[in-house]
C-alpha positions, 0 to 999 in steps of 0.5 A, a space after each residue: 898474928 903479930 909479925 915478930 920482925 916488925 921492928 927491923 933488925 939486920 943480922 950478919 951471917 957472922 952475928 947469926 952463927 955466933 948467936 946460934 953456935 951454942 944452940 947447935 952444939 947443945 941441940 938435943 935429939 928429938 925423942 918420939 914417944 909412941 902413942 900406944 905408950 900413952 894409951 892413945 887410940 890406934 892411928 892417933 898421934 900423941 903430942 910427942 909424935 909431932 914435929 915442930 915445923 917452920 916454913 921459909 918462903 911460904 907464898 907459892 910452892 911453899 904454901 902447898 908444902 906447908 899444907 902437907 905438914 898439917 899433921 905436925 905442929 906448924 910453929 913458925 912461918 917466914 916470908 919476905 913478902 907478907 902479901 904473897 904469903 897471906 894465904 899461908 899465914 891465914 891457914 896457920 893462925 897459931 904459927 908465929 910469923 917473920 920476914 927474916 929467917 935468921 931472926 926466926 931461927 935465932 928466936 924460936 928454939 922449939 923448931 925441929 925441922 924447916 921447909 924451904 921454898 924460897 927462890 933458887 938464889 937463897 936456897 943454900 944460905 937458908 938451908 945451911 943456916 938451918 942445918 948448922 943449928 941442927 934443924 932437919 931440912 926440906 928444900 925445894 929443887 934445885 937444891 942450890 943456885 951454884 955448883 959449889 953451893 950444891 956440893 957444900 950442902 951435901 957435905 953439910 948434911 953429912 956433917 951435921 947429921 940432920 935429915 934432909 930432902 930435896 923437893 923433886 917429888 917424883 923420886 918417891 914414886 913407884 914409876 922411878 923404882 920400876 924404871 931402875 929395876 927394869 934397867 938393872 934387869 936388862 929390859 932394854 940392854 946396855 943404855 948408851 943415850 938419853 934424850 930429855 926435853 921440856 917445853 919450858 920456858 916457851 910452852 903454855 901461857 903461864 910458862 911463857 912468862 919466863 921467856 925474857 924478851 926485854 930488860 926491865 924498864 922504869 923504877 916502880 916503888 917497892 910494895 909496902 909488904 915486901 922487904 926487897 933487901 931480904 929478897 935479894 939475899 946474898 946477891 948484888 943490890 939491884 932496884 926492885 922490879 916486878 919482872 923479878 918478883 913474884 914468880 918470874 925470878 926463874 928466868 934471871 941468871 942472878 936468881 933462878 936456874 932457867 928451864 933446865 934448873 927448874 925441870 932438870 931435877 925432875 926429868 933427869 932424875 930417873 936416868 941419873 938414878 937408874 944409870 948411876 950417872 954421877 958427874 959428867 966428863 964434859 958438857 956443851 950447849 947451844 942457846 937462843 936468846 930473844 935479843 943478844 943483850 939479854 945473854 948476860 942477864 937472862 936465861 935463853 928462850 931455847 937451849 940444847 945441851 950435850 953431856 958426856 958420862 964415862 963408863 960406870 962399872 959394867 955400864 958403858 959410856 953415855 951421851 945425854 942430850 937436853 932440849 928446851 923451849 923452841 928446840 925439839 927432841 927428835 921423834 924416835 922412829 920406833 914410836 908409833 904414829 899418832 902416839 903423843 909426846 909429852 910436853 916434858 919427858 925423856 927417851 932412854 935408848 938401849 941396845 935391846 929397846 927404848 923407854 919413854 917417860 914423862 916429867 916427874 919420877 918417870 911418870 907414864 913409863 913404857 917400853 916402846 914400841 908398845 909391842 915390846 912392852 907387852 912382850 916384856 910384861 910377863 918377864 917383869 923382875 921382882 920389886 927389890 927397891 923399897 917403896 915410899 909410903 905417904 908421899 915425898 913430904 911424908 917420907 921426909 917427916 918420917 925420916 926426921 922421926 926415925 932417922 932413916 934417910 929420905 928418898 932424895 936426901 941431900 946426899 943424892 939430891 946434891 949430886 943430882 943438882 950439881 949435874 944439872 947446874 953444870 948444864 945451867 952454867 954451860 949455857 953461858 958459853 954457847 958452843 964451848 965444850 967444857 971438860 969437868 974434873 969432879 974431884 977438883 970441881 974444876 973445868 980443865 980446858 976453859 978456866 973462865 968457866 970456873 969463875 961461875 962455879 960460885 958467886 961472890 956474896 954480898 957483905 953480911 952473907 956467907 955459906 
């Protein structure tokens, strides 16, 4: 398939939006004609039942996301590294291919919806550009790279009235709904404390690649298949190094959000939803770096964060503690000896008991000790929360067609991401308690931290 960006073109965000403003203003509402109207067989899709979907960042996780869209019309694929994306390009030979998402969105007027799985530092500019042109957006977690970006995306989804979904797939699970129903029914009483953890970035041979132990050395050439300037997006110019791309960008402050940003939108999601957490009043960190000189460039190899949340209606104030890497969460005394603790998960402590769960959407959720779970089983409350059919991606595709919001749309996903990223920011000020005012989006006791609520974009990039 011919690369439609083979001739290098540089568009500033201002140029791009000027070209696309008319398209957004005149965007027509997607009309779905039911297949039975066209005389199709039962369960068969009529052509107009299908969305025209584009993918941006389709090498790693994005490739899997696009395969979940096979039932739609995949019309365009975009990736700054054609080698990294080659498998996905091959899987969809009819899709037009691009390197620059701005050119793709300008040229292809037939796109209804966009799937974004780029590195964290380009989530916001990519999602915003698509929404401003009236495209529905699925964006991987965390939704943004900075607290400011997360809030702006949440507000933009509301403004442009598009259907959105963040890629924390556990939010569409059965388990997370059971957890919310059980806690609302008083299964463990008033919840005052949550302890969550992940073994990343030091756990397991693959994740250990994200534990930075040295600064990059040497100046290797940029691969012919990679547009490094586009990969950098709105961040400062920096020489290419394989320590950043592919995969390892998560470990670097300029591009990723560390273990907490990577896993927090999964592991903290159940408590955030079930306990109506919203914004914390304060957050404080203690971190460990392999070398002190890495602290201003890379995420720590281990961290502990303590969030404080105010009372929410009848729910009492709550303390949430996050640990990752080499730091370990205390084992509850009530947890039976020999009972395994997952590599990632959480303990939720209430006045009448406790619940443990795994990493994604409260997987493996159980009251402990097990005797209390067995006592509770006959008293389980009715299932009152609507269940998601056809999975997380399917839920978003359905929302694009019927207009009913998906389970982790940007209204919810943006708020969850903002909470997580407040902790990510706090890692830069180990030992300092940061008091946060959510209405003004400011830290009230430590002004220096406000400088990191957003970054200065390079020329040619705006949100």
